[in-house]
MOPAC internal coordinates of N, CA, C and O (Angstrom, degrees):
PM7 1SCF
backbone

  N    0.0000 0     0.00 0     0.00 0    0    0    0
  C    1.4506 1     0.00 0     0.00 0    1    0    0
  C    1.5315 1   109.67 1     0.00 0    2    1    0
  O    1.2310 1   119.81 1   -46.11 1    3    2    1
  N    1.3256 1   117.96 1   133.89 1    3    2    1
  C    1.4598 1   119.97 1   176.45 1    5    3    2
  C    1.5273 1   111.06 1   -69.19 1    6    5    3
  O    1.2310 1   121.05 1   -27.46 1    7    6    5
  N    1.3158 1   115.59 1   152.54 1    7    6    5
  C    1.4605 1   121.29 1   178.53 1    9    7    6
  C    1.5166 1   108.82 1  -121.74 1   10    9    7
  O    1.2310 1   120.96 1   -40.87 1   11   10    9
  N    1.3293 1   115.78 1   139.13 1   11   10    9
  C    1.4626 1   120.30 1   178.37 1   13   11   10
  C    1.5244 1   109.41 1   -95.01 1   14   13   11
  O    1.2310 1   121.26 1   -46.12 1   15   14   13
  N    1.3187 1   115.19 1   133.88 1   15   14   13
  C    1.4563 1   122.24 1   176.28 1   17   15   14
  C    1.5251 1   106.96 1   -99.26 1   18   17   15
  O    1.2310 1   120.72 1   -48.00 1   19   18   17
  N    1.3246 1   116.22 1   132.00 1   19   18   17
  C    1.4558 1   119.76 1  -177.29 1   21   19   18
  C    1.5267 1   113.34 1  -104.36 1   22   21   19
  O    1.2310 1   119.92 1   166.33 1   23   22   21
  N    1.3373 1   117.76 1   -13.67 1   23   22   21
  C    1.4597 1   120.59 1  -177.73 1   25   23   22
  C    1.5323 1   110.83 1  -119.65 1   26   25   23
  O    1.2310 1   121.49 1   -37.16 1   27   26   25
  N    1.3061 1   114.75 1   142.84 1   27   26   25
  C    1.4692 1   120.81 1   179.98 1   29   27   26
  C    1.5333 1   111.25 1   -65.13 1   30   29   27
  O    1.2310 1   120.49 1   144.88 1   31   30   29
  N    1.3065 1   116.68 1   -35.12 1   31   30   29
  C    1.4647 1   121.47 1  -179.48 1   33   31   30
  C    1.5334 1   110.79 1   -62.65 1   34   33   31
  O    1.2310 1   120.45 1   138.42 1   35   34   33
  N    1.3290 1   116.75 1   -41.58 1   35   34   33
  C    1.4652 1   121.23 1   178.04 1   37   35   34
  C    1.5269 1   110.95 1   -65.33 1   38   37   35
  O    1.2310 1   120.46 1   142.77 1   39   38   37
  N    1.3371 1   116.72 1   -37.23 1   39   38   37
  C    1.4623 1   121.12 1   177.52 1   41   39   38
  C    1.5228 1   110.82 1   -60.69 1   42   41   39
  O    1.2310 1   120.66 1   134.80 1   43   42   41
  N    1.3323 1   116.35 1   -45.20 1   43   42   41
  C    1.4623 1   120.89 1  -178.24 1   45   43   42
  C    1.5254 1   112.30 1   -68.41 1   46   45   43
  O    1.2310 1   119.94 1   154.39 1   47   46   45
  N    1.3273 1   117.72 1   -25.61 1   47   46   45
  C    1.4629 1   120.97 1   176.86 1   49   47   46
  C    1.5212 1   111.64 1   -73.68 1   50   49   47
  O    1.2310 1   119.83 1   150.76 1   51   50   49
  N    1.3256 1   117.92 1   -29.24 1   51   50   49
  C    1.4629 1   122.61 1  -177.17 1   53   51   50
  C    1.5265 1   111.60 1   -85.43 1   54   53   51
  O    1.2310 1   119.62 1   157.20 1   55   54   53
  N    1.3238 1   118.33 1   -22.80 1   55   54   53
  C    1.4704 1   122.59 1  -176.39 1   57   55   54
  C    1.5329 1   113.47 1   -51.94 1   58   57   55
  O    1.2310 1   118.09 1   135.74 1   59   58   57
  N    1.3334 1   121.24 1   -44.26 1   59   58   57
  C    1.4765 1   119.25 1  -179.26 1   61   59   58
  C    1.5286 1   114.27 1   -63.14 1   62   61   59
  O    1.2310 1   119.83 1   155.85 1   63   62   61
  N    1.3376 1   117.93 1   -24.15 1   63   62   61
  C    1.4688 1   121.47 1  -179.80 1   65   63   62
  C    1.5286 1   112.78 1   -87.70 1   66   65   63
  O    1.2310 1   119.92 1   170.53 1   67   66   65
  N    1.3303 1   117.76 1    -9.47 1   67   66   65
  C    1.4656 1   121.48 1  -171.87 1   69   67   66
  C    1.5206 1   112.47 1   -75.05 1   70   69   67
  O    1.2310 1   121.61 1   -35.47 1   71   70   69
  N    1.3385 1   114.53 1   144.53 1   71   70   69
  C    1.4601 1   122.38 1   175.02 1   73   71   70
  C    1.5291 1   109.49 1   -84.16 1   74   73   71
  O    1.2310 1   120.87 1   134.26 1   75   74   73
  N    1.3396 1   115.94 1   -45.74 1   75   74   73
  C    1.4619 1   121.33 1   174.77 1   77   75   74
  C    1.5224 1   109.88 1  -153.49 1   78   77   75
  O    1.2310 1   121.12 1   -14.08 1   79   78   77
  N    1.3250 1   115.47 1   165.92 1   79   78   77
  C    1.4582 1   122.74 1   179.82 1   81   79   78
  C    1.5236 1   108.00 1  -124.36 1   82   81   79
  O    1.2310 1   120.83 1   -56.47 1   83   82   81
  N    1.3138 1   116.01 1   123.53 1   83   82   81
  C    1.4627 1   120.66 1   176.33 1   85   83   82
  C    1.5152 1   109.17 1  -100.79 1   86   85   83
  O    1.2310 1   120.68 1   -42.14 1   87   86   85
  N    1.3231 1   116.30 1   137.86 1   87   86   85
  C    1.4586 1   121.72 1  -177.41 1   89   87   86
  C    1.5157 1   108.44 1  -117.27 1   90   89   87
  O    1.2310 1   120.92 1   -58.75 1   91   90   89
  N    1.3236 1   115.84 1   121.25 1   91   90   89
  C    1.4607 1   121.11 1   178.52 1   93   91   90
  C    1.5276 1   107.65 1  -118.42 1   94   93   91
  O    1.2310 1   120.73 1   -67.43 1   95   94   93
  N    1.3304 1   116.20 1   112.57 1   95   94   93
  C    1.4656 1   121.09 1  -175.08 1   97   95   94
  C    1.5218 1   110.43 1   -98.85 1   98   97   95
  O    1.2310 1   121.27 1   -47.93 1   99   98   97
  N    1.3304 1   115.18 1   132.07 1   99   98   97
  C    1.4638 1   123.65 1   171.82 1  101   99   98
  C    1.5231 1   107.32 1  -116.40 1  102  101   99
  O    1.2310 1   120.01 1     6.34 1  103  102  101
  N    1.3238 1   117.58 1  -173.66 1  103  102  101
  C    1.4635 1   119.97 1  -177.66 1  105  103  102
  C    1.5281 1   111.98 1   -63.57 1  106  105  103
  O    1.2310 1   119.93 1   130.45 1  107  106  105
  N    1.3104 1   117.74 1   -49.55 1  107  106  105
  C    1.4567 1   120.10 1  -175.08 1  109  107  106
  C    1.5241 1   114.20 1  -120.44 1  110  109  107
  O    1.2310 1   120.12 1   179.20 1  111  110  109
  N    1.3362 1   117.37 1    -0.80 1  111  110  109
  C    1.4660 1   121.86 1  -178.56 1  113  111  110
  C    1.5266 1   109.52 1  -133.85 1  114  113  111
  O    1.2310 1   121.16 1   -39.10 1  115  114  113
  N    1.3167 1   115.39 1   140.90 1  115  114  113
  C    1.4640 1   121.27 1   174.21 1  117  115  114
  C    1.5178 1   107.30 1  -118.73 1  118  117  115
  O    1.2310 1   120.63 1   -51.41 1  119  118  117
  N    1.3301 1   116.41 1   128.59 1  119  118  117
  C    1.4566 1   121.06 1   177.17 1  121  119  118
  C    1.5246 1   108.75 1  -100.64 1  122  121  119
  O    1.2310 1   121.00 1   -54.26 1  123  122  121
  N    1.3112 1   115.69 1   125.74 1  123  122  121
  C    1.4572 1   121.85 1   176.06 1  125  123  122
  C    1.5243 1   106.80 1  -108.20 1  126  125  123
  O    1.2310 1   120.72 1   -60.44 1  127  126  125
  N    1.3168 1   116.23 1   119.56 1  127  126  125
  C    1.4593 1   121.43 1  -176.57 1  129  127  126
  C    1.5191 1   109.67 1  -113.51 1  130  129  127
  O    1.2310 1   121.00 1   -65.48 1  131  130  129
  N    1.3128 1   115.69 1   114.52 1  131  130  129
  C    1.4648 1   121.61 1   179.20 1  133  131  130
  C    1.5146 1   109.55 1   -97.36 1  134  133  131
  O    1.2310 1   120.54 1   -55.72 1  135  134  133
  N    1.3160 1   116.57 1   124.28 1  135  134  133
  C    1.4608 1   121.93 1   178.14 1  137  135  134
  C    1.5255 1   108.17 1  -100.02 1  138  137  135
  O    1.2310 1   120.76 1   -61.33 1  139  138  137
  N    1.3192 1   116.16 1   118.67 1  139  138  137
  C    1.4568 1   120.70 1   173.22 1  141  139  138
  C    1.5210 1   107.57 1  -106.95 1  142  141  139
  O    1.2310 1   120.76 1     4.96 1  143  142  141
  N    1.3033 1   116.16 1  -175.04 1  143  142  141
  C    1.4519 1   120.26 1  -177.07 1  145  143  142
  C    1.5375 1   112.25 1   -60.91 1  146  145  143
  O    1.2310 1   120.26 1   143.31 1  147  146  145
  N    1.3246 1   117.11 1   -36.69 1  147  146  145
  C    1.4577 1   120.91 1  -175.72 1  149  147  146
  C    1.5174 1   115.41 1  -112.62 1  150  149  147
  O    1.2310 1   120.05 1   146.77 1  151  150  149
  N    1.3282 1   117.51 1   -33.23 1  151  150  149
  C    1.4627 1   120.90 1  -168.30 1  153  151  150
  C    1.5223 1   110.97 1  -128.71 1  154  153  151
  O    1.2310 1   120.87 1   -31.77 1  155  154  153
  N    1.3346 1   115.94 1   148.23 1  155  154  153
  C    1.4622 1   123.04 1   171.57 1  157  155  154
  C    1.5250 1   107.58 1  -101.65 1  158  157  155
  O    1.2310 1   120.39 1   -59.84 1  159  158  157
  N    1.3350 1   116.85 1   120.16 1  159  158  157
  C    1.4560 1   121.89 1   179.89 1  161  159  158
  C    1.5201 1   108.59 1  -104.65 1  162  161  159
  O    1.2310 1   120.48 1   -42.73 1  163  162  161
  N    1.3436 1   116.68 1   137.27 1  163  162  161
  C    1.4540 1   122.22 1   179.95 1  165  163  162
  C    1.5217 1   109.73 1  -119.57 1  166  165  163
  O    1.2310 1   120.98 1   -45.53 1  167  166  165
  N    1.3169 1   115.73 1   134.47 1  167  166  165
  C    1.4631 1   121.91 1   178.25 1  169  167  166
  C    1.5166 1   108.22 1  -130.91 1  170  169  167
  O    1.2310 1   120.26 1   -54.61 1  171  170  169
  N    1.3431 1   117.10 1   125.39 1  171  170  169
  C    1.4615 1   122.10 1   179.35 1  173  171  170
  C    1.5228 1   108.94 1  -102.55 1  174  173  171
  O    1.2310 1   121.07 1   -43.67 1  175  174  173
  N    1.3417 1   115.57 1   136.33 1  175  174  173
  C    1.4594 1   120.62 1  -179.34 1  177  175  174
  C    1.5233 1   110.15 1  -154.63 1  178  177  175
  O    1.2310 1   120.89 1    -4.45 1  179  178  177
  N    1.3288 1   115.90 1   175.55 1  179  178  177
  C    1.4614 1   120.52 1   177.87 1  181  179  178
  C    1.5343 1   109.51 1   -82.92 1  182  181  179
  O    1.2310 1   119.39 1   -19.31 1  183  182  181
  N    1.3252 1   118.77 1   160.69 1  183  182  181
  C    1.4782 1   121.22 1  -175.77 1  185  183  182
  C    1.5329 1   114.64 1   -60.14 1  186  185  183
  O    1.2310 1   119.34 1   143.43 1  187  186  185
  N    1.3098 1   118.87 1   -36.57 1  187  186  185
  C    1.4650 1   121.08 1  -178.71 1  189  187  186
  C    1.5309 1   110.37 1   -67.46 1  190  189  187
  O    1.2310 1   120.48 1   134.66 1  191  190  189
  N    1.3119 1   116.68 1   -45.34 1  191  190  189
  C    1.4661 1   121.60 1   179.60 1  193  191  190
  C    1.5312 1   110.44 1   -67.70 1  194  193  191
  O    1.2310 1   120.19 1   146.64 1  195  194  193
  N    1.3182 1   117.23 1   -33.36 1  195  194  193
  C    1.4643 1   121.01 1  -179.78 1  197  195  194
  C    1.5255 1   111.34 1   -64.59 1  198  197  195
  O    1.2310 1   120.02 1   139.05 1  199  198  197
  N    1.3232 1   117.58 1   -40.95 1  199  198  197
  C    1.4631 1   120.46 1   179.18 1  201  199  198
  C    1.5247 1   111.13 1   -63.73 1  202  201  199
  O    1.2310 1   120.73 1   141.63 1  203  202  201
  N    1.3199 1   116.21 1   -38.37 1  203  202  201
  C    1.4635 1   120.46 1   178.61 1  205  203  202
  C    1.5283 1   110.61 1   -66.72 1  206  205  203
  O    1.2310 1   120.25 1   140.01 1  207  206  205
  N    1.3346 1   117.13 1   -39.99 1  207  206  205
  C    1.4630 1   120.94 1   179.23 1  209  207  206
  C    1.5244 1   112.05 1   -69.06 1  210  209  207
  O    1.2310 1   120.24 1   143.98 1  211  210  209
  N    1.3301 1   117.15 1   -36.02 1  211  210  209
  C    1.4667 1   120.44 1  -178.83 1  213  211  210
  C    1.5225 1   112.29 1   -66.04 1  214  213  211
  O    1.2310 1   120.06 1   155.86 1  215  214  213
  N    1.3255 1   117.48 1   -24.14 1  215  214  213
  C    1.4574 1   120.19 1   176.47 1  217  215  214
  C    1.5192 1   111.63 1   -68.94 1  218  217  215
  O    1.2310 1   120.20 1   153.79 1  219  218  217
  N    1.3307 1   117.23 1   -26.21 1  219  218  217
  C    1.4677 1   120.72 1  -179.25 1  221  219  218
  C    1.5282 1   112.65 1   -90.04 1  222  221  219
  O    1.2310 1   120.13 1   172.79 1  223  222  221
  N    1.3292 1   117.35 1    -7.21 1  223  222  221
  C    1.4635 1   121.11 1   179.53 1  225  223  222
  C    1.5269 1   109.10 1   -82.10 1  226  225  223
  O    1.2310 1   120.40 1   -53.93 1  227  226  225
  N    1.3302 1   116.85 1   126.07 1  227  226  225
  C    1.4699 1   120.08 1  -177.36 1  229  227  226
  C    1.5264 1   112.92 1  -106.51 1  230  229  227
  O    1.2310 1   119.56 1  -176.40 1  231  230  229
  N    1.3311 1   118.45 1     3.60 1  231  230  229
  C    1.4645 1   120.57 1   177.41 1  233  231  230
  C    1.5370 1   109.36 1   -95.92 1  234  233  231
  O    1.2310 1   120.16 1     2.26 1  235  234  233
  N    1.3259 1   117.30 1  -177.74 1  235  234  233
  C    1.4595 1   122.06 1   179.46 1  237  235  234
  C    1.5286 1   109.92 1   -64.48 1  238  237  235
  O    1.2310 1   120.78 1   -41.30 1  239  238  237
  N    1.3466 1   116.12 1   138.70 1  239  238  237
  C    1.4645 1   121.53 1   178.07 1  241  239  238
  C    1.5201 1   107.92 1  -112.25 1  242  241  239
  O    1.2310 1   120.72 1   -56.08 1  243  242  241
  N    1.3198 1   116.22 1   123.92 1  243  242  241
  C    1.4657 1   122.36 1  -178.68 1  245  243  242
  C    1.5294 1   107.53 1  -115.04 1  246  245  243
  O    1.2310 1   120.48 1   -60.21 1  247  246  245
  N    1.3335 1   116.69 1   119.79 1  247  246  245
  C    1.4638 1   121.57 1   177.75 1  249  247  246
  C    1.5271 1   108.76 1   -87.31 1  250  249  247
  O    1.2310 1   120.59 1   -49.32 1  251  250  249
  N    1.3177 1   116.49 1   130.68 1  251  250  249
  C    1.4656 1   121.65 1   177.69 1  253  251  250
  C    1.5059 1   110.42 1  -105.42 1  254  253  251
  O    1.2310 1   120.10 1   180.00 1  255  254  253

């Protein structure tokens, strides 16, 4: 089952464990989906904050 992350700090803690990050862009919301070995984590944010977070992601980034 996927899990939703509600805090940016928790998202940044999971990034080192991630296999890849999928980015799904909508008009006013960007979904960042981190795939780890066992769980898919989803984080919703605004487009400006998403670009800043994607710079700190060191795994593969897949645009959907």
